[in-house]
C-alpha positions, 0 to 999 in steps of 0.5 A, spaced: 109 934 803 110 933 811 105 928 814 103 929 821 098 926 825 092 930 827 091 931 835 099 928 836 104 933 839 109 935 835 116 934 838 123 936 836 128 931 838 133 931 833 134 930 825 130 925 821 133 920 817 132 923 810 127 920 805 125 913 804 127 910 798 120 908 796 113 909 799 111 902 797 109 897 802 108 901 808 109 898 815 108 899 822 114 897 827 112 897 834 117 898 839 117 898 847 121 903 851 123 898 856 121 904 861 115 906 865 114 914 862 115 917 855 119 922 858 124 917 860 124 914 853 125 921 850 131 922 854 134 915 852 132 916 844 133 923 843 139 923 839 135 918 834 128 919 835 123 914 832 117 917 828 112 916 834 112 916 842 106 913 845 104 912 852 098 907 851 095 908 859 096 915 859 094 916 852 100 921 851 102 922 843 108 925 841 110 925 834 118 927 832 118 925 825 114 926 819 111 920 816 114 921 809 121 921 812 125 915 815 126 915 823 133 914 826 130 908 830 134 903 825 139 908 823 145 905 820 142 898 819 139 894 813 132 897 815 134 904 815 130 906 809 124 901 809 117 904 809 116 903 816 113 908 821 116 906 828 112 907 834 116 907 841 110 904 846 111 905 853 112 899 857 116 892 857 116 887 852 116 882 857 109 884 860 105 886 853 101 880 853 099 882 860 096 888 858 089 890 859 084 890 853 083 897 854 090 899 853 090 895 846 083 899 844 087 905 846 093 903 841 088 901 836 084 908 836 090 912 837 096 909 833 093 904 828 087 907 825 090 914 824 096 910 820 091 906 816 088 912 814 094 917 813 099 912 809 095 906 808 098 901 813 093 895 811 090 890 817 096 885 816 100 883 822 106 878 823 105 873 829 109 876 835 113 872 840 114 872 847 120 870 851 117 863 854 116 860 847 122 856 846 125 861 841 132 865 843 129 872 840 134 877 842 139 874 837 141 876 830 139 869 828 132 868 831 128 864 826 122 869 826 126 875 823 125 877 816 130 877 811 131 884 807 127 882 801 121 879 805 121 886 809 121 890 803 115 886 800 111 886 806 106 891 808 102 891 815 104 890 822 111 888 825 115 888 831 122 890 832 123 883 833 122 881 826 127 886 823 132 882 819 139 880 822 141 875 816 142 877 809 137 874 804 143 869 803 143 867 810 149 870 812 149 874 819 149 882 818 154 886 821 149 891 822 143 886 823 138 887 829 138 883 835 132 886 839 126 882 841 121 887 843 115 888 843 114 881 846 108 877 845 104 884 843 097 882 842 096 885 835 090 881 834 087 884 840 089 891 838 086 890 831 080 887 833 078 894 836 079 897 829 072 899 826 070 903 820 064 907 823 065 908 830 071 908 835 073 902 840 070 906 846 063 906 842 064 899 840 065 897 847 059 901 849 054 899 844 047 896 847 043 890 845 036 888 848 036 880 850 031 876 853 035 871 857 032 863 856 026 863 861 026 870 862 019 874 861 022 881 860 028 883 855 034 886 858 038 891 855 046 890 856 052 893 853 058 889 850 062 892 856 057 890 861 060 883 863 057 883 870 050 882 867 052 876 863 057 873 868 051 873 874 046 870 869 051 864 867 054 863 874 047 862 876 045 857 870 052 853 872 050 852 879 043 850 877 046 845 873 051 842 878 045 841 883 042 837 878 048 833 876 049 832 884 042 829 885 043 824 879 049 821 882 046 821 889 040 817 887 045 812 884 050 812 889 047 807 894 045 802 888 049 797 885 050 800 878 050 795 873 053 797 866 045 798 864 044 803 870 051 806 868 049 808 861 042 810 863 045 815 868 050 817 863 045 819 858 041 823 863 047 827 865 049 828 858 042 831 857 042 835 862 049 838 860 046 839 853 040 843 855 044 847 859 049 849 853 043 850 849 040 855 854 047 858 854 048 859 847 046 866 844 047 868 837 050 875 836 051 879 830 057 883 830 060 887 824 067 889 824 071 892 819 065 892 814 064 884 815 059 880 819 061 876 824 057 871 828 059 870 835 056 865 840 
């Protein structure tokens, strides 16, 4: 039975790659289009469409292939019939690590959550590498690539950069992969926006009431309202620095013996410890049904 994602536009670009050999171990495979628009990408991959084309900034969502059929993005390669849902994401591999958090929130809500719900891609992921990490990524022999059996047995999120270039025995595959997209895609950040009960946007807008240290009245802030937090901590830091300057100035004209130095150091240490204690806030957060404590 064909599987189409609700809310995604169905676009007929070309034929699919046929049935998968197995629907075990579902995977999400992230590509970058190396361009700025989805329309431009579609003109390039029209003859061998992936399952999905997604613009995470404009939130344009196009589905070309049913989720129970192979796509053509790896057509002719060893990984053709592995159960990988292939997502061409508008953008450049060299820039994904610089994307704003909201872009990753969009990706989580529009792509990851529906695929988790529809075909059961679990919340696992491999590490995604960038071009500045001392590894030649755009080669079949890249050390971060999986071998065919490893790929077959894995379930979770991967990048094009993880697709095999070598056989299980280590021999270079004639049809092995050498792409390195999507670069250092912040998959952990995207996954952090997955939440069982509310959307990423709702989490960002959640409110909590908090009484800052020394305040007489509580204030209500949203998790996304960073300005309030920044203003408070900037003021706290300025006060602490002023105190430290005063301690040093009071001693700089004196002959500082080791005993005086230790006393001055202890005084500074006390001021810093008190400021850290004042700036420490415990927030109970539930993500994916698990309680997480942030400080």
